[in-house]
C-alpha positions, -999 to +999 in steps of 0.1 A: +243-187+008+252-198+043+288-189+054+311-219+054+333-226+084+362-251+084+372-266+118+407-282+120+409-300+153+423-334+163+402-337+194+370-354+182+348-341+210+358-305+207+356-306+169+321-321+168+308-300+196+319-268+178+305-281+145+271-287+162+270-252+176+278-236+143+254-258+124+226-249+147+235-212+141+229-216+103+266-221+092+278-247+068+306-267+086+335-287+073+358-308+095+394-320+094+411-341+120+447-329+113+466-301+098+474-318+065+438-327+059+427-292+069+450-276+043+437-299+016+401-291+025+408-253+027+424-253-008+396-273-023+365-257-006+378-222+001+357-217+033+347-183+046+365-189+079+389-214+095+391-225+131+424-243+138+439-261+167+476-253+174+490-287+187+481-314+161+497-345+146+511-345+110+510-306+107+505-282+136+485-250+134+515-227+127+522-249+097+486-248+085+487-210+087+520-208+069+509-230+040+475-212+036+493-178+035+512-189+005+481-192-017+463-159-025+428-175-024+433-189+012+455-161+025+425-138+027+404-163+048+399-152+084+418-175+106+412-182+143+434-204+165+420-228+191+444-230+220+446-247+254+453-225+284+488-239+287+496-227+251+485-191+256+520-177+260+527-190+225+496-173+209+515-141+202+536-162+178+505-171+158+491-135+158+524-122+145+522-147+117+488-135+106+461-151+127+431-129+132+420-141+167+422-171+191+398-190+214+410-206+246+397-241+252+374-249+267+351-222+252+314-219+255+288-213+227+287-176+231+325-172+229+326-193+197+297-175+180+310-141+190+344-147+176+331-161+143+305-133+138+331-107+146+356-119+120+329-124+093+316-090+099+351-075+097+356-093+064+324-079+050+333-043+061+366-044+042+350-034+009+335-003+026+368+006+041+388+003+009+362+023-009+370+051+015+407+045+013+406+048-025+392+083-021+425+092-005+442+080-037+419+101-058+448+116-077+452+083-095+428+094-123+394+078-119+392+069-156+424+049-157+418+011-159+446+005-135+428+021-107+400-004-108+426-033-107+444-016-078+412-012-059+402-049-064+437-060-054+434-041-021+398-052-014+409-088-017+434-085+012+429-100+046+429-077+076+457-085+100+457-077+137+486-068+159+487-059+196+502-027+210+540-027+209+540-056+184+566-054+156+553-053+120+588-054+104+623-049+117+654-030+105+671-053+081+641-072+070+633-076+032+603-056+022+572-078+019+549-053+003+530-021+009+512-016+042+480+003+048+465+010+082+428+003+089+427+014+125+452+023+152+486+039+149+521+028+139+555+043+145+588+038+126+620+039+147+657+038+141+680+024+168+713+044+171+746+027+178+743+037+215+709+021+218+688+052+217+656+051+197+649+078+171+613+080+161+612+087+124+575+087+117+539+081+129+512+067+107+474+064+113+442+053+096+444+053+057+482+059+058+506+038+037+539+029+052+570+008+043+571+028+011+608+039+008+623+004+010+597-011-012+603+014-040+641+013-037+643-025-034+666-022-003+661-038+031+642-018+057+664+007+075+640+012+104+615-009+124+577-005+124+559-009+157+522-007+166+514+022+190+479+008+197+461-024+190+462-021+153+445-035+121+463-033+088+467-049+054+496-058+033+496-055-005+523-080-016+554-067-033+548-087-065+513-073-068+526-037-064+553-043-089+529-058-114+505-029-112+533-004-115+547-021-146+514-027-163+501+008-158+529+034-162+506+064-158+491+050-126+525+040-114+539+075-118+510+091-099+510+064-072+547+069-066+542+107-063+515+102-038+535+078-017+567+099-020+550+129-006+551+112+028+589+107+025+594+143+015+574+156+044+594+135+068+627+147+054+616+184+057+605+178+092+638+162+103+658+191+086+638+217+105+642+199+137+679+196+132+685+233+128+659+249+151+660+257+188+644+231+211+614+254+217+608+257+179+613+220+175+587+212+201+562+237+186+567+220+152+563+186+167+530+195+184+516+211+153+527+181+131+510+157+155+477+176+156+463+155+128+431+140+145+438+104+136+474+107+150+463+118+184+449+084+194+422+101+215+402+129+198+405+159+175+418+180+203+440+158+225+473+144+217+484+111+233+521+105+231+546+096+258+574+120+267+599+094+256+583+091+222+581+129+218+618+132+228+627+105+203+609+123+175+622+157+184+657+146+189+661+159+225+663+146+261+631+135+278+638+160+306+640+188+280+606+177+266+590+179+301+606+213+308+594+228+275+559+214+279+557+230+313+568+263+298+542+260+271+516+253+297+525+284+317+524+305+286+489+292+278+500+276+245+489+241+256+469+223+283+480+191+300+459+165+315+478+135+328+495+121+297+473+140+273+481+174+256+458+198+240+468+228+219+449+259+230+466+286+210+475+273+176+482+308+161+508+316+188+523+281+186+525+285+148+542+319+152+567+304+176+575+276+151+580+301+123 
């Protein structure tokens, strides 16, 4: 069956031109001349992808995205904004609300087809990704019927994109659900009364985050910020709660799995609070040596001095001094902003 693309655009020339290009490329194309008609068509036809203009009469693109995100069947449809050059500064608003990509008008045939093919391919790869992710949740007893439902719930989610330094949620927000990272890294931070930033955690591919507040029912007590261009999914709070209530055995094991992250963070903060700055830095380097957290490779760590200082609870100048000492002692190697551990046994011994 040919993929179905819905184009929501009030400019007739642009809409029909894009429709012709996609039709010639073996796609089924639906058209809507305004946001209201576009939402009605999307709900009725459930296309495989939606291309939507931002500035439209009756209902603008942001309104279309907002309404479609309220319905589970349309919330998972890849969504691409069509925007004029003058509107580009506003595109971040759309991306933060869940859009997958955007095309700047006027666009050519190749730009349109590349964007469409990329998002459709990404959607098809989600099943493979979640199969791998579920291996990480192997402790949930393969024979439990709840596991299958949990897996199907996750596979149905739409992949969300966020640029580096983008905020996923803020301190004080109400938990929306459980987050899982597909690619990139995310950090959680707490802002002190004096304005200093305390880095409380770093998460990478296959990691869940936003756990503590979701389970406790309280508002977030920290903010989550993308460290790289990141792809992630959100399992809605009501879906999590329903699974946990319907499958108590699965719920117990799932909570234990997620709580392990919290326990590890607490132990790390306690050790950092009572150890010398050298031991704290050794502990930090070892804890960040997980390949996916490095952001570069299995050997190199990529983290700014400010981020390391925030996570270790010390001044940036102190971090720089200790890293220089570790370099002279042949414990680590530095290359610009990258760090590589070259003597793990000695660094472990120092940490202990």
